[in-house]
C-alpha positions as CSV (number, residue, x, y, z in Angstrom):
1,M,127.5,89.4,93.4
2,V,125.6,87.4,91.3
3,K,122.6,87.6,93.6
4,V,123.0,91.5,93.6
5,L,123.1,91.3,89.9
6,T,120.0,89.1,89.7
7,A,118.2,91.5,91.7
8,E,119.2,94.0,89.5
9,L,117.8,92.6,86.6
10,D,114.9,92.1,87.9
11,V,113.9,94.9,88.5
12,Y,114.8,96.3,85.3
13,R,112.7,93.5,83.9
14,A,109.6,94.5,86.2
15,A,109.8,98.0,85.5
16,N,110.3,97.6,81.5
17,I,106.7,95.4,82.3
18,L,105.6,97.9,83.9
19,V,106.4,100.4,80.6
20,K,105.3,98.1,78.2
21,E,102.3,97.7,80.3
22,Y,100.8,101.0,81.1
23,G,103.2,103.3,78.5
24,V,105.6,105.7,79.3
25,E,102.9,108.4,81.2
26,Q,101.5,105.7,83.2
27,A,104.4,103.3,84.5
28,P,106.3,105.7,87.1
29,L,102.7,106.0,88.8
30,M,101.9,102.1,88.8
31,A,105.4,102.2,89.9
32,K,104.8,104.1,93.0
33,R,103.2,101.6,95.4
34,V,105.9,102.1,97.6
35,D,103.6,104.4,99.5
36,A,100.6,101.2,99.5
37,M,103.9,99.5,100.8
38,L,104.6,101.9,103.7
39,E,101.0,101.6,104.8
40,L,101.5,97.9,105.2
41,D,105.1,98.0,107.2
42,D,106.9,96.4,104.4
43,V,110.3,97.3,104.2
44,D,111.5,94.9,101.7
45,G,108.7,95.9,99.1
46,Q,108.9,99.2,99.7
47,R,112.8,99.1,99.1
48,T,112.1,96.9,95.7
49,W,109.1,98.9,94.5
50,K,111.7,102.1,94.7
51,A,114.1,100.2,92.8
52,V,111.7,99.7,90.2
53,L,110.3,103.4,90.2
54,R,114.2,104.2,89.8
55,A,115.1,101.4,87.0
56,V,111.1,103.1,85.1
57,Q,112.2,106.7,85.4
58,E,115.6,105.9,84.0
59,L,114.6,103.6,81.1
60,T,112.1,106.6,80.3
61,R,114.1,109.5,80.8
62,T,114.4,111.4,77.2
63,E,117.9,113.5,78.2
64,R,121.1,113.1,79.3
65,E,122.5,113.5,82.9
66,P,125.6,116.7,82.0
67,G,128.8,114.5,81.4
68,E,127.3,111.3,80.5
69,R,128.9,109.3,78.0
70,V,127.4,108.3,74.6
71,N,127.6,105.0,73.3
């Protein structure tokens, strides 16, 4: 369980760095390294960059999901 939480935290840290470095507009494009990982047959790298891309999307979204609670 700790390993999963650490990995998720690392994914969000990477996503946050991309957003800070490249901005809201460019960060999703930079996270699309998924294609490069596919070309290299790097399944783990592909999985990691997919997670980073999802985290970037989550960090940069501006609207709530239907039924999402507000803190």
